[in-house]
C-alpha positions in Angstrom: 21.8 -54.8 11.7 24.7 -52.6 9.7 26.1 -50.1 12.0 27.5 -47.5 9.3 25.9 -45.4 6.7 26.4 -45.7 3.2 28.9 -43.2 2.0 27.6 -40.8 -0.6 28.4 -41.6 -4.3 31.1 -39.5 -5.8 29.8 -37.2 -8.4 31.3 -37.1 -11.8 33.4 -34.2 -12.5 35.3 -32.6 -15.2 38.9 -32.5 -15.9 39.4 -30.4 -19.2 42.4 -29.1 -21.1 42.7 -27.1 -24.3 46.0 -25.7 -25.7 46.3 -23.5 -29.1 49.2 -22.2 -30.9 49.9 -19.9 -33.3 52.9 -19.5 -35.3 54.1 -17.0 -38.5 54.7 -18.6 -41.5 55.0 -17.5 -45.1 54.1 -14.2 -43.7 51.0 -15.3 -42.2 49.7 -16.2 -38.6 48.5 -19.7 -38.9 47.6 -22.3 -36.5 50.6 -24.1 -35.2 49.3 -26.6 -32.8 46.0 -27.8 -31.2 45.1 -30.0 -28.3 41.5 -30.3 -26.6 40.2 -32.6 -24.1 36.6 -32.5 -22.8 35.0 -30.5 -21.9 37.2 -27.8 -23.3 37.0 -27.1 -27.3 38.5 -24.4 -29.5 36.7 -22.9 -32.4 38.2 -20.9 -35.4 35.7 -18.6 -36.9 36.6 -16.7 -40.2 37.9 -13.2 -38.7 36.9 -9.9 -40.3 38.8 -9.1 -43.5 42.5 -7.6 -42.6 41.9 -9.0 -39.0 44.3 -11.6 -37.3 43.2 -15.2 -36.6 40.5 -15.7 -33.8 40.6 -18.7 -31.4 37.1 -19.0 -29.2 37.7 -21.0 -26.2 34.5 -23.0 -24.9 33.3 -25.6 -22.3 30.8 -28.1 -23.7 29.3 -28.7 -19.8 27.8 -25.5 -20.1 29.5 -24.3 -16.8 31.7 -25.6 -14.1 31.3 -26.5 -10.4 33.2 -27.8 -7.4 35.7 -30.7 -8.2 36.0 -29.5 -11.9 39.5 -28.6 -13.3 40.4 -26.8 -16.4 43.6 -25.9 -18.1 43.9 -23.4 -20.9 46.9 -22.4 -22.7 47.4 -19.9 -25.5 50.8 -19.6 -27.2 51.8 -17.0 -29.8 55.0 -17.5 -31.9 57.5 -14.7 -33.0 55.9 -12.1 -35.0 52.8 -13.8 -34.9 49.3 -12.1 -34.2 46.1 -13.5 -32.8 42.9 -12.8 -31.0 41.4 -15.4 -28.3 38.1 -15.0 -26.4 35.5 -17.4 -25.3 32.1 -18.3 -26.9 29.7 -17.0 -23.9 29.9 -15.9 -20.3 31.5 -18.9 -18.1 29.1 -19.8 -15.2 30.5 -21.1 -12.0 27.7 -23.3 -10.0 26.9 -23.6 -6.7 29.2 -26.1 -4.7 27.6 -28.9 -3.3 27.3 -29.2 0.5 30.6 -30.2 1.8 32.1 -29.9 -1.7 35.5 -28.3 -2.4 36.3 -25.7 -5.3 36.6 -25.5 -9.1 39.9 -24.5 -10.5 40.6 -22.9 -13.7 44.1 -22.3 -14.8 44.9 -20.1 -18.0 48.6 -19.7 -19.0 49.4 -17.1 -22.3 52.8 -17.2 -23.6 54.0 -14.5 -26.3 57.4 -15.0 -27.9 59.6 -11.9 -29.2 57.4 -9.6 -31.6 54.3 -11.4 -31.1 50.8 -9.9 -30.4 47.7 -11.0 -28.7 44.4 -9.5 -27.5 43.1 -12.0 -25.0 39.4 -10.9 -24.4 37.2 -13.5 -22.6 33.7 -12.8 -21.5 32.4 -12.5 -18.1 32.7 -15.3 -15.5 29.5 -15.5 -13.5 29.9 -16.8 -10.1 26.9 -18.3 -8.6 25.9 -17.9 -5.0 27.6 -20.4 -3.2 30.0 -21.3 -5.7 33.8 -21.8 -5.0 36.0 -21.1 -7.7 40.0 -20.8 -7.9 41.4 -19.0 -10.8 44.8 -18.5 -11.7 46.0 -16.6 -14.8 49.9 -16.5 -15.9 51.1 -14.6 -18.8 54.7 -14.6 -20.1 55.7 -12.0 -22.2 58.9 -11.4 -24.1 60.6 -8.2 -25.4 58.6 -6.8 -28.4 55.6 -8.7 -27.7 52.2 -6.8 -27.0 49.5 -8.1 -24.7 46.0 -6.9 -24.1 44.0 -8.9 -21.9 40.7 -8.6 -19.9 38.9 -10.5 -17.3 35.4 -9.6 -15.9 33.8 -11.2 -12.7 30.2 -11.2 -11.7 29.2 -12.2 -8.2 25.7 -13.5 -8.1 22.9 -13.2 -10.7 21.3 -9.8 -9.5 18.8 -10.1 -12.3 17.3 -13.2 -10.7 17.4 -11.5 -7.2 20.5 -13.3 -6.2 23.4 -12.0 -4.1 26.9 -13.6 -3.5 26.6 -14.2 0.4 28.3 -17.4 0.5 31.2 -19.1 -1.4 34.6 -18.3 -2.5 36.1 -16.3 -5.3 40.2 -16.4 -5.5 41.1 -14.7 -8.8 45.0 -14.5 -9.1 47.2 -13.0 -11.8 50.8 -12.8 -12.4 52.7 -11.1 -15.5 56.8 -12.1 -16.4 58.4 -9.5 -18.8 61.4 -11.4 -20.2 61.3 -14.1 -17.4 60.9 -11.4 -14.6 57.9 -11.0 -12.4 56.6 -7.6 -13.2 52.9 -7.6 -12.0 50.8 -9.9 -9.7 47.5 -9.3 -8.1 44.8 -11.6 -6.4 41.3 -10.9 -5.4 39.8 -13.2 -2.6 36.3 -12.9 -1.8 35.0 -15.4 0.9 31.5 -15.1 2.2 29.3 -11.8 1.4 30.7 -9.2 -1.2 33.2 -6.9 0.9 31.2 -3.6 1.0 33.7 -2.1 3.1 36.6 -3.0 0.8 35.5 -0.6 -2.1 32.9 -2.7 -3.9 30.1 -0.8 -2.2 26.7 -2.0 -3.9 28.9 -3.1 -7.0 28.7 -6.9 -8.0 31.1 -7.0 -11.0 34.8 -6.0 -11.6 36.7 -5.9 -14.9 40.3 -5.8 -15.0 42.2 -4.9 -18.4 46.0 -5.0 -18.4 48.2 -4.1 -21.6 51.9 -4.9 -22.0 53.9 -3.0 -24.6 57.6 -1.8 -25.1 56.3 1.7 -24.9 53.4 1.8 -22.6 53.2 5.5 -21.9 51.1 6.2 -24.9 48.6 3.6 -24.5 48.2 4.6 -21.0 47.4 8.0 -21.9 44.7 6.9 -24.4 43.2 4.6 -21.9 42.8 7.2 -19.3 41.1 9.5 -21.5 38.5 6.8 -22.7 38.1 5.8 -19.0 37.3 9.4 -17.9 34.1 9.4 -19.9 32.7 6.2 -18.2 29.8 7.3 -16.3 27.9 4.3 -15.4 30.4 2.4 -13.3 33.6 3.5 -11.4 37.0 3.5 -13.8 40.6 3.8 -13.2 43.8 2.9 -14.8 47.5 3.3 -13.6 50.8 1.9 -14.7 52.9 -0.8 -12.6 56.2 -1.7 -13.8 55.4 -1.2 -17.3 52.1 -2.8 -17.0 48.9 -1.0 -17.8 46.2 -1.9 -15.2 42.6 -0.8 -15.5 39.7 -1.1 -13.3 35.9 -1.2 -14.1 33.7 -1.6 -11.3 29.9 -1.4 -10.5 26.4 -3.2 -11.6 27.3 -6.1 -14.1 25.5 -4.9 -17.1 26.8 -1.4 -16.7 30.5 -3.0 -16.4 29.8 -5.1 -19.4 28.4 -2.1 -21.5 31.5 -0.1 -20.2 34.4 -2.6 -21.0 32.7 -3.1 -24.7 32.8 0.6 -25.1 36.5 1.0 -23.8 37.9 -2.0 -25.8 36.3 -1.1 -28.8 37.6 2.3 -28.9 41.0 1.3 -27.5 41.5 -1.3 -30.0 40.1 0.7 -32.8 37.9 -2.3 -34.0 34.8 -4.2 -32.9 35.3 -7.0 -30.5 34.7 -10.6 -31.8 31.4 -11.4 -32.8 30.5 -13.6 -30.0 30.3 -10.5 -27.8 27.5 -9.2 -29.6 25.2 -12.4 -30.4 
């Protein structure tokens, strides 16, 4: 009789990557390079007249779970301008018992005089999920970056609360090679009501980098003062504008859409409104 139990079969996991580059050629921003490996894909919908080109990132797997590893890179060449977003909310599913974590690495690079609006839709972290995400932005002088990330803990509409699992969401920004801002949110186990979350289950962070950030900061502060359905504030750190919106998920999404629309002076990409 065998004395050992059969080992659990290894589940198939995803290792995806995408990289998209935009360059300025003949006075227009054009696609410079594209690389994609399942389950990561990039689509290029026709932008509105007068708007810069768009890149829409997506995962064909419909979500990620423990053991998955995704890497996404967006690079904007000198003088080029583009908008990048995601097709829908990213779903991070519950980890298997005894499983590890999933990882998402995002790299953003802007050359001198480049402009990028990086506006992904929210990431929904299911109860029991384990996610480590890192976003690294390298912004050269004369470049302008507006970026947003929104995290939703649990699925309140389904009666689900985030009471176990892991979220480690880290940001770092370098300006001309010098680290100017870094930030990390770690939630392990139940949402930390005593750490400022209260009953909130969603947090959005908007950062902005410009050569002259003060006027943009004043505009953002004025717009966020009108937010009533969520808690919102904005500050300047080493020339980086950092805005936060905290509250219930649908309220935070509404507030972020309104803020970004007014701040940018134009509608968000169409995928946000589908």
